[in-house]
mmCIF file of the N, C-alpha and C atoms, coordinates in Angstrom:
data_MODEL
# 
_entry.id   MODEL 
# 
loop_
_atom_site.group_PDB 
_atom_site.id 
_atom_site.type_symbol 
_atom_site.label_atom_id 
_atom_site.label_alt_id 
_atom_site.label_comp_id 
_atom_site.label_asym_id 
_atom_site.label_entity_id 
_atom_site.label_seq_id 
_atom_site.pdbx_PDB_ins_code 
_atom_site.Cartn_x 
_atom_site.Cartn_y 
_atom_site.Cartn_z 
_atom_site.occupancy 
_atom_site.B_iso_or_equiv 
_atom_site.pdbx_formal_charge 
_atom_site.auth_seq_id 
_atom_site.auth_comp_id 
_atom_site.auth_asym_id 
_atom_site.auth_atom_id 
_atom_site.pdbx_PDB_model_num 
ATOM 1   N N  . ASP A 1 1  ? 0.843  -1.180  0.000  1.00 0.00 ? 1  ASP A N  1 
ATOM 2   C CA . ASP A 1 1  ? 0.000  0.000   0.000  1.00 0.00 ? 1  ASP A CA 1 
ATOM 3   C C  . ASP A 1 1  ? 0.884  1.237   0.000  1.00 0.00 ? 1  ASP A C  1 
ATOM 4   N N  . GLN A 1 2  ? 0.562  2.193   -0.824 1.00 0.00 ? 2  GLN A N  1 
ATOM 5   C CA . GLN A 1 2  ? 1.392  3.382   -0.995 1.00 0.00 ? 2  GLN A CA 1 
ATOM 6   C C  . GLN A 1 2  ? 1.570  4.154   0.314  1.00 0.00 ? 2  GLN A C  1 
ATOM 7   N N  . ILE A 1 3  ? 0.522  4.282   1.086  1.00 0.00 ? 3  ILE A N  1 
ATOM 8   C CA . ILE A 1 3  ? 0.608  5.023   2.351  1.00 0.00 ? 3  ILE A CA 1 
ATOM 9   C C  . ILE A 1 3  ? 1.618  4.357   3.291  1.00 0.00 ? 3  ILE A C  1 
ATOM 10  N N  . GLU A 1 4  ? 1.575  3.014   3.381  1.00 0.00 ? 4  GLU A N  1 
ATOM 11  C CA . GLU A 1 4  ? 2.485  2.313   4.280  1.00 0.00 ? 4  GLU A CA 1 
ATOM 12  C C  . GLU A 1 4  ? 3.937  2.573   3.921  1.00 0.00 ? 4  GLU A C  1 
ATOM 13  N N  . PHE A 1 5  ? 4.280  2.513   2.616  1.00 0.00 ? 5  PHE A N  1 
ATOM 14  C CA . PHE A 1 5  ? 5.688  2.694   2.312  1.00 0.00 ? 5  PHE A CA 1 
ATOM 15  C C  . PHE A 1 5  ? 6.103  4.147   2.410  1.00 0.00 ? 5  PHE A C  1 
ATOM 16  N N  . GLN A 1 6  ? 5.193  5.076   2.216  1.00 0.00 ? 6  GLN A N  1 
ATOM 17  C CA . GLN A 1 6  ? 5.555  6.467   2.453  1.00 0.00 ? 6  GLN A CA 1 
ATOM 18  C C  . GLN A 1 6  ? 5.838  6.682   3.937  1.00 0.00 ? 6  GLN A C  1 
ATOM 19  N N  . CYS A 1 7  ? 5.053  6.039   4.779  1.00 0.00 ? 7  CYS A N  1 
ATOM 20  C CA . CYS A 1 7  ? 5.292  6.129   6.226  1.00 0.00 ? 7  CYS A CA 1 
ATOM 21  C C  . CYS A 1 7  ? 6.619  5.490   6.591  1.00 0.00 ? 7  CYS A C  1 
ATOM 22  N N  . LEU A 1 8  ? 6.949  4.377   5.973  1.00 0.00 ? 8  LEU A N  1 
ATOM 23  C CA . LEU A 1 8  ? 8.218  3.708   6.254  1.00 0.00 ? 8  LEU A CA 1 
ATOM 24  C C  . LEU A 1 8  ? 9.388  4.584   5.831  1.00 0.00 ? 8  LEU A C  1 
ATOM 25  N N  . HIS A 1 9  ? 9.268  5.250   4.699  1.00 0.00 ? 9  HIS A N  1 
ATOM 26  C CA . HIS A 1 9  ? 10.314 6.186   4.283  1.00 0.00 ? 9  HIS A CA 1 
ATOM 27  C C  . HIS A 1 9  ? 10.481 7.296   5.325  1.00 0.00 ? 9  HIS A C  1 
ATOM 28  N N  . ALA A 1 10 ? 9.369  7.865   5.776  1.00 0.00 ? 10 ALA A N  1 
ATOM 29  C CA . ALA A 1 10 ? 9.427  8.958   6.753  1.00 0.00 ? 10 ALA A CA 1 
ATOM 30  C C  . ALA A 1 10 ? 10.005 8.480   8.083  1.00 0.00 ? 10 ALA A C  1 
ATOM 31  N N  . ALA A 1 11 ? 9.549  7.323   8.558  1.00 0.00 ? 11 ALA A N  1 
ATOM 32  C CA . ALA A 1 11 ? 10.063 6.798   9.825  1.00 0.00 ? 11 ALA A CA 1 
ATOM 33  C C  . ALA A 1 11 ? 11.567 6.545   9.727  1.00 0.00 ? 11 ALA A C  1 
ATOM 34  N N  . THR A 1 12 ? 12.013 6.087   8.575  1.00 0.00 ? 12 THR A N  1 
ATOM 35  C CA . THR A 1 12 ? 13.447 5.861   8.359  1.00 0.00 ? 12 THR A CA 1 
ATOM 36  C C  . THR A 1 12 ? 14.200 7.187   8.371  1.00 0.00 ? 12 THR A C  1 
ATOM 37  N N  . MET A 1 13 ? 13.714 8.146   7.605  1.00 0.00 ? 13 MET A N  1 
ATOM 38  C CA . MET A 1 13 ? 14.409 9.438   7.499  1.00 0.00 ? 13 MET A CA 1 
ATOM 39  C C  . MET A 1 13 ? 14.539 10.128  8.850  1.00 0.00 ? 13 MET A C  1 
ATOM 40  N N  . PHE A 1 14 ? 13.538 9.927   9.728  1.00 0.00 ? 14 PHE A N  1 
ATOM 41  C CA . PHE A 1 14 ? 13.580 10.574  11.031 1.00 0.00 ? 14 PHE A CA 1 
ATOM 42  C C  . PHE A 1 14 ? 14.109 9.656   12.130 1.00 0.00 ? 14 PHE A C  1 
ATOM 43  N N  . ASN A 1 15 ? 14.653 8.495   11.706 1.00 0.00 ? 15 ASN A N  1 
ATOM 44  C CA . ASN A 1 15 ? 15.346 7.565   12.602 1.00 0.00 ? 15 ASN A CA 1 
ATOM 45  C C  . ASN A 1 15 ? 14.458 7.080   13.756 1.00 0.00 ? 15 ASN A C  1 
ATOM 46  N N  . HIS A 1 16 ? 13.224 6.699   13.421 1.00 0.00 ? 16 HIS A N  1 
ATOM 47  C CA . HIS A 1 16 ? 12.279 6.181   14.415 1.00 0.00 ? 16 HIS A CA 1 
ATOM 48  C C  . HIS A 1 16 ? 12.234 4.659   14.318 1.00 0.00 ? 16 HIS A C  1 
ATOM 49  N N  . SER A 1 17 ? 13.157 4.009   15.004 1.00 0.00 ? 17 SER A N  1 
ATOM 50  C CA . SER A 1 17 ? 13.295 2.561   14.873 1.00 0.00 ? 17 SER A CA 1 
ATOM 51  C C  . SER A 1 17 ? 12.053 1.796   15.322 1.00 0.00 ? 17 SER A C  1 
ATOM 52  N N  . SER A 1 18 ? 11.385 2.238   16.370 1.00 0.00 ? 18 SER A N  1 
ATOM 53  C CA . SER A 1 18 ? 10.194 1.511   16.837 1.00 0.00 ? 18 SER A CA 1 
ATOM 54  C C  . SER A 1 18 ? 9.065  1.594   15.807 1.00 0.00 ? 18 SER A C  1 
ATOM 55  N N  . ILE A 1 19 ? 8.948  2.719   15.139 1.00 0.00 ? 19 ILE A N  1 
ATOM 56  C CA . ILE A 1 19 ? 7.925  2.858   14.101 1.00 0.00 ? 19 ILE A CA 1 
ATOM 57  C C  . ILE A 1 19 ? 8.304  2.022   12.881 1.00 0.00 ? 19 ILE A C  1 
ATOM 58  N N  . VAL A 1 20 ? 9.582  2.014   12.532 1.00 0.00 ? 20 VAL A N  1 
ATOM 59  C CA . VAL A 1 20 ? 10.046 1.172   11.422 1.00 0.00 ? 20 VAL A CA 1 
ATOM 60  C C  . VAL A 1 20 ? 9.676  -0.287  11.696 1.00 0.00 ? 20 VAL A C  1 
ATOM 61  N N  . ARG A 1 21 ? 9.962  -0.767  12.902 1.00 0.00 ? 21 ARG A N  1 
ATOM 62  C CA . ARG A 1 21 ? 9.609  -2.157  13.253 1.00 0.00 ? 21 ARG A CA 1 
ATOM 63  C C  . ARG A 1 21 ? 8.112  -2.412  13.115 1.00 0.00 ? 21 ARG A C  1 
ATOM 64  N N  . ALA A 1 22 ? 7.308  -1.498  13.651 1.00 0.00 ? 22 ALA A N  1 
ATOM 65  C CA . ALA A 1 22 ? 5.850  -1.666  13.605 1.00 0.00 ? 22 ALA A CA 1 
ATOM 66  C C  . ALA A 1 22 ? 5.342  -1.682  12.164 1.00 0.00 ? 22 ALA A C  1 
ATOM 67  N N  . LEU A 1 23 ? 5.873  -0.811  11.326 1.00 0.00 ? 23 LEU A N  1 
ATOM 68  C CA . LEU A 1 23 ? 5.438  -0.780  9.930  1.00 0.00 ? 23 LEU A CA 1 
ATOM 69  C C  . LEU A 1 23 ? 5.843  -2.051  9.191  1.00 0.00 ? 23 LEU A C  1 
ATOM 70  N N  . LEU A 1 24 ? 7.045  -2.546  9.457  1.00 0.00 ? 24 LEU A N  1 
ATOM 71  C CA . LEU A 1 24 ? 7.472  -3.803  8.832  1.00 0.00 ? 24 LEU A CA 1 
ATOM 72  C C  . LEU A 1 24 ? 6.573  -4.953  9.272  1.00 0.00 ? 24 LEU A C  1 
ATOM 73  N N  . GLU A 1 25 ? 6.252  -4.996  10.548 1.00 0.00 ? 25 GLU A N  1 
ATOM 74  C CA . GLU A 1 25 ? 5.360  -6.041  11.067 1.00 0.00 ? 25 GLU A CA 1 
ATOM 75  C C  . GLU A 1 25 ? 3.963  -5.937  10.457 1.00 0.00 ? 25 GLU A C  1 
ATOM 76  N N  . ALA A 1 26 ? 3.568  -4.725  10.066 1.00 0.00 ? 26 ALA A N  1 
ATOM 77  C CA . ALA A 1 26 ? 2.252  -4.504  9.449  1.00 0.00 ? 26 ALA A CA 1 
ATOM 78  C C  . ALA A 1 26 ? 2.271  -4.787  7.950  1.00 0.00 ? 26 ALA A C  1 
ATOM 79  N N  . GLY A 1 27 ? 3.458  -5.092  7.415  1.00 0.00 ? 27 GLY A N  1 
ATOM 80  C CA . GLY A 1 27 ? 3.539  -5.465  6.008  1.00 0.00 ? 27 GLY A CA 1 
ATOM 81  C C  . GLY A 1 27 ? 4.172  -4.460  5.077  1.00 0.00 ? 27 GLY A C  1 
ATOM 82  N N  . ALA A 1 28 ? 4.711  -3.370  5.595  1.00 0.00 ? 28 ALA A N  1 
ATOM 83  C CA . ALA A 1 28 ? 5.383  -2.394  4.737  1.00 0.00 ? 28 ALA A CA 1 
ATOM 84  C C  . ALA A 1 28 ? 6.637  -3.030  4.131  1.00 0.00 ? 28 ALA A C  1 
ATOM 85  N N  . ASP A 1 29 ? 6.952  -2.639  2.914  1.00 0.00 ? 29 ASP A N  1 
ATOM 86  C CA . ASP A 1 29 ? 8.072  -3.221  2.165  1.00 0.00 ? 29 ASP A CA 1 
ATOM 87  C C  . ASP A 1 29 ? 9.255  -2.254  2.152  1.00 0.00 ? 29 ASP A C  1 
ATOM 88  N N  . PRO A 1 30 ? 10.398 -2.639  2.743  1.00 0.00 ? 30 PRO A N  1 
ATOM 89  C CA . PRO A 1 30 ? 11.561 -1.753  2.792  1.00 0.00 ? 30 PRO A CA 1 
ATOM 90  C C  . PRO A 1 30 ? 12.294 -1.608  1.457  1.00 0.00 ? 30 PRO A C  1 
ATOM 91  N N  . LEU A 1 31 ? 11.801 -2.307  0.423  1.00 0.00 ? 31 LEU A N  1 
ATOM 92  C CA . LEU A 1 31 ? 12.461 -2.246  -0.883 1.00 0.00 ? 31 LEU A CA 1 
ATOM 93  C C  . LEU A 1 31 ? 11.652 -1.490  -1.931 1.00 0.00 ? 31 LEU A C  1 
ATOM 94  N N  . LEU A 1 32 ? 10.562 -0.852  -1.514 1.00 0.00 ? 32 LEU A N  1 
ATOM 95  C CA . LEU A 1 32 ? 9.771  -0.070  -2.463 1.00 0.00 ? 32 LEU A CA 1 
ATOM 96  C C  . LEU A 1 32 ? 10.386 1.312   -2.639 1.00 0.00 ? 32 LEU A C  1 
ATOM 97  N N  . ASN A 1 33 ? 10.314 1.806   -3.864 1.00 0.00 ? 33 ASN A N  1 
ATOM 98  C CA . ASN A 1 33 ? 10.892 3.110   -4.195 1.00 0.00 ? 33 ASN A CA 1 
ATOM 99  C C  . ASN A 1 33 ? 9.920  4.239   -3.891 1.00 0.00 ? 33 ASN A C  1 
ATOM 100 N N  . ASN A 1 34 ? 10.485 5.355   -3.443 1.00 0.00 ? 34 ASN A N  1 
ATOM 101 C CA . ASN A 1 34 ? 9.673  6.562   -3.305 1.00 0.00 ? 34 ASN A CA 1 
ATOM 102 C C  . ASN A 1 34 ? 9.715  7.321   -4.631 1.00 0.00 ? 34 ASN A C  1 
ATOM 103 N N  . TRP A 1 35 ? 9.201  8.521   -4.646 1.00 0.00 ? 35 TRP A N  1 
ATOM 104 C CA . TRP A 1 35 ? 9.147  9.295   -5.893 1.00 0.00 ? 35 TRP A CA 1 
ATOM 105 C C  . TRP A 1 35 ? 10.534 9.657   -6.424 1.00 0.00 ? 35 TRP A C  1 
ATOM 106 N N  . GLU A 1 36 ? 11.559 9.584   -5.585 1.00 0.00 ? 36 GLU A N  1 
ATOM 107 C CA . GLU A 1 36 ? 12.934 9.853   -6.018 1.00 0.00 ? 36 GLU A CA 1 
ATOM 108 C C  . GLU A 1 36 ? 13.669 8.579   -6.413 1.00 0.00 ? 36 GLU A C  1 
ATOM 109 N N  . GLY A 1 37 ? 12.981 7.443   -6.317 1.00 0.00 ? 37 GLY A N  1 
ATOM 110 C CA . GLY A 1 37 ? 13.610 6.174   -6.644 1.00 0.00 ? 37 GLY A CA 1 
ATOM 111 C C  . GLY A 1 37 ? 14.402 5.570   -5.496 1.00 0.00 ? 37 GLY A C  1 
ATOM 112 N N  . MET A 1 38 ? 14.219 6.104   -4.298 1.00 0.00 ? 38 MET A N  1 
ATOM 113 C CA . MET A 1 38 ? 14.952 5.625   -3.121 1.00 0.00 ? 38 MET A CA 1 
ATOM 114 C C  . MET A 1 38 ? 14.073 4.681   -2.306 1.00 0.00 ? 38 MET A C  1 
ATOM 115 N N  . THR A 1 39 ? 14.679 3.605   -1.824 1.00 0.00 ? 39 THR A N  1 
ATOM 116 C CA . THR A 1 39 ? 13.983 2.705   -0.912 1.00 0.00 ? 39 THR A CA 1 
ATOM 117 C C  . THR A 1 39 ? 14.285 3.145   0.521  1.00 0.00 ? 39 THR A C  1 
ATOM 118 N N  . PRO A 1 40 ? 13.511 2.676   1.493  1.00 0.00 ? 40 PRO A N  1 
ATOM 119 C CA . PRO A 1 40 ? 13.868 2.964   2.879  1.00 0.00 ? 40 PRO A CA 1 
ATOM 120 C C  . PRO A 1 40 ? 15.278 2.455   3.223  1.00 0.00 ? 40 PRO A C  1 
ATOM 121 N N  . VAL A 1 41 ? 15.664 1.317   2.635  1.00 0.00 ? 41 VAL A N  1 
ATOM 122 C CA . VAL A 1 41 ? 17.024 0.806   2.858  1.00 0.00 ? 41 VAL A CA 1 
ATOM 123 C C  . VAL A 1 41 ? 18.045 1.812   2.335  1.00 0.00 ? 41 VAL A C  1 
ATOM 124 N N  . ASP A 1 42 ? 17.804 2.360   1.135  1.00 0.00 ? 42 ASP A N  1 
ATOM 125 C CA . ASP A 1 42 ? 18.711 3.376   0.576  1.00 0.00 ? 42 ASP A CA 1 
ATOM 126 C C  . ASP A 1 42 ? 18.820 4.590   1.496  1.00 0.00 ? 42 ASP A C  1 
ATOM 127 N N  . LEU A 1 43 ? 17.690 5.037   2.011  1.00 0.00 ? 43 LEU A N  1 
ATOM 128 C CA . LEU A 1 43 ? 17.686 6.216   2.897  1.00 0.00 ? 43 LEU A CA 1 
ATOM 129 C C  . LEU A 1 43 ? 18.480 5.950   4.168  1.00 0.00 ? 43 LEU A C  1 
ATOM 130 N N  . ALA A 1 44 ? 18.305 4.759   4.733  1.00 0.00 ? 44 ALA A N  1 
ATOM 131 C CA . ALA A 1 44 ? 19.040 4.409   5.954  1.00 0.00 ? 44 ALA A CA 1 
ATOM 132 C C  . ALA A 1 44 ? 20.539 4.351   5.686  1.00 0.00 ? 44 ALA A C  1 
ATOM 133 N N  . LYS A 1 45 ? 20.917 3.800   4.527  1.00 0.00 ? 45 LYS A N  1 
ATOM 134 C CA . LYS A 1 45 ? 22.345 3.738   4.185  1.00 0.00 ? 45 LYS A CA 1 
ATOM 135 C C  . LYS A 1 45 ? 22.907 5.133   3.985  1.00 0.00 ? 45 LYS A C  1 
ATOM 136 N N  . GLU A 1 46 ? 22.188 5.958   3.246  1.00 0.00 ? 46 GLU A N  1 
ATOM 137 C CA . GLU A 1 46 ? 22.658 7.307   2.955  1.00 0.00 ? 46 GLU A CA 1 
ATOM 138 C C  . GLU A 1 46 ? 22.881 8.111   4.234  1.00 0.00 ? 46 GLU A C  1 
ATOM 139 N N  . ALA A 1 47 ? 21.981 7.952   5.204  1.00 0.00 ? 47 ALA A N  1 
ATOM 140 C CA . ALA A 1 47 ? 22.079 8.686   6.475  1.00 0.00 ? 47 ALA A CA 1 
ATOM 141 C C  . ALA A 1 47 ? 22.905 7.939   7.518  1.00 0.00 ? 47 ALA A C  1 
ATOM 142 N N  . GLN A 1 48 ? 23.425 6.770   7.159  1.00 0.00 ? 48 GLN A N  1 
ATOM 143 C CA . GLN A 1 48 ? 24.234 5.933   8.054  1.00 0.00 ? 48 GLN A CA 1 
ATOM 144 C C  . GLN A 1 48 ? 23.494 5.614   9.354  1.00 0.00 ? 48 GLN A C  1 
ATOM 145 N N  . LEU A 1 49 ? 22.258 5.171   9.215  1.00 0.00 ? 49 LEU A N  1 
ATOM 146 C CA . LEU A 1 49 ? 21.425 4.813   10.364 1.00 0.00 ? 49 LEU A CA 1 
ATOM 147 C C  . LEU A 1 49 ? 21.591 3.324   10.642 1.00 0.00 ? 49 LEU A C  1 
ATOM 148 N N  . GLU A 1 50 ? 22.613 2.990   11.388 1.00 0.00 ? 50 GLU A N  1 
ATOM 149 C CA . GLU A 1 50 ? 22.987 1.595   11.611 1.00 0.00 ? 50 GLU A CA 1 
ATOM 150 C C  . GLU A 1 50 ? 21.869 0.779   12.263 1.00 0.00 ? 50 GLU A C  1 
ATOM 151 N N  . GLU A 1 51 ? 21.189 1.340   13.260 1.00 0.00 ? 51 GLU A N  1 
ATOM 152 C CA . GLU A 1 51 ? 20.123 0.591   13.930 1.00 0.00 ? 51 GLU A CA 1 
ATOM 153 C C  . GLU A 1 51 ? 18.987 0.267   12.955 1.00 0.00 ? 51 GLU A C  1 
ATOM 154 N N  . ILE A 1 52 ? 18.609 1.244   12.141 1.00 0.00 ? 52 ILE A N  1 
ATOM 155 C CA . ILE A 1 52 ? 17.544 1.030   11.154 1.00 0.00 ? 52 ILE A CA 1 
ATOM 156 C C  . ILE A 1 52 ? 18.009 0.010   10.115 1.00 0.00 ? 52 ILE A C  1 
ATOM 157 N N  . LEU A 1 53 ? 19.241 0.118   9.661  1.00 0.00 ? 53 LEU A N  1 
ATOM 158 C CA . LEU A 1 53 ? 19.774 -0.861  8.692  1.00 0.00 ? 53 LEU A CA 1 
ATOM 159 C C  . LEU A 1 53 ? 19.751 -2.267  9.273  1.00 0.00 ? 53 LEU A C  1 
ATOM 160 N N  . ASP A 1 54 ? 20.115 -2.395  10.526 1.00 0.00 ? 54 ASP A N  1 
ATOM 161 C CA . ASP A 1 54 ? 20.071 -3.714  11.179 1.00 0.00 ? 54 ASP A CA 1 
ATOM 162 C C  . ASP A 1 54 ? 18.649 -4.268  11.194 1.00 0.00 ? 54 ASP A C  1 
ATOM 163 N N  . ILE A 1 55 ? 17.686 -3.420  11.478 1.00 0.00 ? 55 ILE A N  1 
ATOM 164 C CA . ILE A 1 55 ? 16.285 -3.848  11.487 1.00 0.00 ? 55 ILE A CA 1 
ATOM 165 C C  . ILE A 1 55 ? 15.887 -4.337  10.096 1.00 0.00 ? 55 ILE A C  1 
ATOM 166 N N  . PHE A 1 56 ? 16.225 -3.551  9.068  1.00 0.00 ? 56 PHE A N  1 
ATOM 167 C CA . PHE A 1 56 ? 15.884 -3.954  7.701  1.00 0.00 ? 56 PHE A CA 1 
ATOM 168 C C  . PHE A 1 56 ? 16.555 -5.274  7.318  1.00 0.00 ? 56 PHE A C  1 
ATOM 169 N N  . MET A 1 57 ? 17.834 -5.404  7.634  1.00 0.00 ? 57 MET A N  1 
ATOM 170 C CA . MET A 1 57 ? 18.553 -6.615  7.232  1.00 0.00 ? 57 MET A CA 1 
ATOM 171 C C  . MET A 1 57 ? 18.005 -7.843  7.958  1.00 0.00 ? 57 MET A C  1 
ATOM 172 N N  . LYS A 1 58 ? 17.658 -7.707  9.225  1.00 0.00 ? 58 LYS A N  1 
ATOM 173 C CA . LYS A 1 58 ? 17.052 -8.833  9.949  1.00 0.00 ? 58 LYS A CA 1 
ATOM 174 C C  . LYS A 1 58 ? 15.695 -9.176  9.344  1.00 0.00 ? 58 LYS A C  1 
ATOM 175 N N  . PHE A 1 59 ? 14.929 -8.163  9.008  1.00 0.00 ? 59 PHE A N  1 
ATOM 176 C CA . PHE A 1 59 ? 13.619 -8.379  8.399  1.00 0.00 ? 59 PHE A CA 1 
ATOM 177 C C  . PHE A 1 59 ? 13.759 -9.083  7.054  1.00 0.00 ? 59 PHE A C  1 
ATOM 178 N N  . LEU A 1 60 ? 14.780 -8.715  6.293  1.00 0.00 ? 60 LEU A N  1 
ATOM 179 C CA . LEU A 1 60 ? 14.957 -9.261  4.947  1.00 0.00 ? 60 LEU A CA 1 
ATOM 180 C C  . LEU A 1 60 ? 15.677 -10.609 4.929  1.00 0.00 ? 60 LEU A C  1 
ATOM 181 N N  . THR A 1 61 ? 16.189 -11.061 6.061  1.00 0.00 ? 61 THR A N  1 
ATOM 182 C CA . THR A 1 61 ? 16.941 -12.319 6.123  1.00 0.00 ? 61 THR A CA 1 
ATOM 183 C C  . THR A 1 61 ? 16.166 -13.473 5.516  1.00 0.00 ? 61 THR A C  1 
ATOM 184 N N  . SER A 1 62 ? 14.898 -13.579 5.829  1.00 0.00 ? 62 SER A N  1 
ATOM 185 C CA . SER A 1 62 ? 14.108 -14.703 5.323  1.00 0.00 ? 62 SER A CA 1 
ATOM 186 C C  . SER A 1 62 ? 13.673 -14.500 3.874  1.00 0.00 ? 62 SER A C  1 
ATOM 187 N N  . GLN A 1 63 ? 13.821 -13.302 3.345  1.00 0.00 ? 63 GLN A N  1 
ATOM 188 C CA . GLN A 1 63 ? 13.334 -13.005 1.998  1.00 0.00 ? 63 GLN A CA 1 
ATOM 189 C C  . GLN A 1 63 ? 14.429 -12.954 0.949  1.00 0.00 ? 63 GLN A C  1 
ATOM 190 N N  . LEU A 1 64 ? 15.647 -12.661 1.361  1.00 0.00 ? 64 LEU A N  1 
ATOM 191 C CA . LEU A 1 64 ? 16.736 -12.467 0.401  1.00 0.00 ? 64 LEU A CA 1 
ATOM 192 C C  . LEU A 1 64 ? 17.914 -13.373 0.714  1.00 0.00 ? 64 LEU A C  1 
ATOM 193 N N  . SER A 1 65 ? 18.663 -13.689 -0.319 1.00 0.00 ? 65 SER A N  1 
ATOM 194 C CA . SER A 1 65 ? 19.898 -14.437 -0.113 1.00 0.00 ? 65 SER A CA 1 
ATOM 195 C C  . SER A 1 65 ? 20.938 -13.526 0.529  1.00 0.00 ? 65 SER A C  1 
ATOM 196 N N  . GLU A 1 66 ? 21.976 -14.110 1.054  1.00 0.00 ? 66 GLU A N  1 
ATOM 197 C CA . GLU A 1 66 ? 23.070 -13.322 1.644  1.00 0.00 ? 66 GLU A CA 1 
ATOM 198 C C  . GLU A 1 66 ? 23.675 -12.396 0.588  1.00 0.00 ? 66 GLU A C  1 
ATOM 199 N N  . HIS A 1 67 ? 23.829 -12.892 -0.621 1.00 0.00 ? 67 HIS A N  1 
ATOM 200 C CA . HIS A 1 67 ? 24.375 -12.078 -1.713 1.00 0.00 ? 67 HIS A CA 1 
ATOM 201 C C  . HIS A 1 67 ? 23.501 -10.842 -1.955 1.00 0.00 ? 67 HIS A C  1 
ATOM 202 N N  . ALA A 1 68 ? 22.193 -11.035 -1.977 1.00 0.00 ? 68 ALA A N  1 
ATOM 203 C CA . ALA A 1 68 ? 21.280 -9.912  -2.208 1.00 0.00 ? 68 ALA A CA 1 
ATOM 204 C C  . ALA A 1 68 ? 21.350 -8.901  -1.067 1.00 0.00 ? 68 ALA A C  1 
ATOM 205 N N  . ARG A 1 69 ? 21.428 -9.372  0.172  1.00 0.00 ? 69 ARG A N  1 
ATOM 206 C CA . ARG A 1 69 ? 21.536 -8.453  1.309  1.00 0.00 ? 69 ARG A CA 1 
ATOM 207 C C  . ARG A 1 69 ? 22.836 -7.656  1.230  1.00 0.00 ? 69 ARG A C  1 
ATOM 208 N N  . GLN A 1 70 ? 23.924 -8.314  0.885  1.00 0.00 ? 70 GLN A N  1 
ATOM 209 C CA . GLN A 1 70 ? 25.212 -7.610  0.765  1.00 0.00 ? 70 GLN A CA 1 
ATOM 210 C C  . GLN A 1 70 ? 25.164 -6.580  -0.363 1.00 0.00 ? 70 GLN A C  1 
ATOM 211 N N  . TYR A 1 71 ? 24.492 -6.937  -1.452 1.00 0.00 ? 71 TYR A N  1 
ATOM 212 C CA . TYR A 1 71 ? 24.344 -5.986  -2.554 1.00 0.00 ? 71 TYR A CA 1 
ATOM 213 C C  . TYR A 1 71 ? 23.579 -4.745  -2.083 1.00 0.00 ? 71 TYR A C  1 
ATOM 214 N N  . LEU A 1 72 ? 22.512 -4.949  -1.353 1.00 0.00 ? 72 LEU A N  1 
ATOM 215 C CA . LEU A 1 72 ? 21.734 -3.806  -0.862 1.00 0.00 ? 72 LEU A CA 1 
ATOM 216 C C  . LEU A 1 72 ? 22.558 -2.919  0.048  1.00 0.00 ? 72 LEU A C  1 
ATOM 217 N N  . LEU A 1 73 ? 23.408 -3.524  0.859  1.00 0.00 ? 73 LEU A N  1 
ATOM 218 C CA . LEU A 1 73 ? 24.227 -2.734  1.766  1.00 0.00 ? 73 LEU A CA 1 
ATOM 219 C C  . LEU A 1 73 ? 25.289 -1.928  1.025  1.00 0.00 ? 73 LEU A C  1 
ATOM 220 N N  . LYS A 1 74 ? 25.745 -2.419  -0.110 1.00 0.00 ? 74 LYS A N  1 
ATOM 221 C CA . LYS A 1 74 ? 26.822 -1.748  -0.855 1.00 0.00 ? 74 LYS A CA 1 
ATOM 222 C C  . LYS A 1 74 ? 26.297 -0.867  -1.976 1.00 0.00 ? 74 LYS A C  1 
ATOM 223 N N  . LYS A 1 75 ? 25.065 -1.030  -2.379 1.00 0.00 ? 75 LYS A N  1 
ATOM 224 C CA . LYS A 1 75 ? 24.476 -0.306  -3.512 1.00 0.00 ? 75 LYS A CA 1 
ATOM 225 C C  . LYS A 1 75 ? 24.606 1.187   -3.356 1.00 0.00 ? 75 LYS A C  1 
# 
């Protein structure tokens, strides 16, 4: 849902880890692009938000291979 991923982008940008967790648990996708083509993962990397990145990587563990997770971290 568009609203959910916009909220996830905002929660990431403002470094609200508890909200990020809640949105992920509600089904928000950390790999969806915003209007600038950035994912919440991209935003967390750009701002060097280690706690948020850890949350995303743990969430994505069951969905992505190790290679894919490493690619996202280096992208």
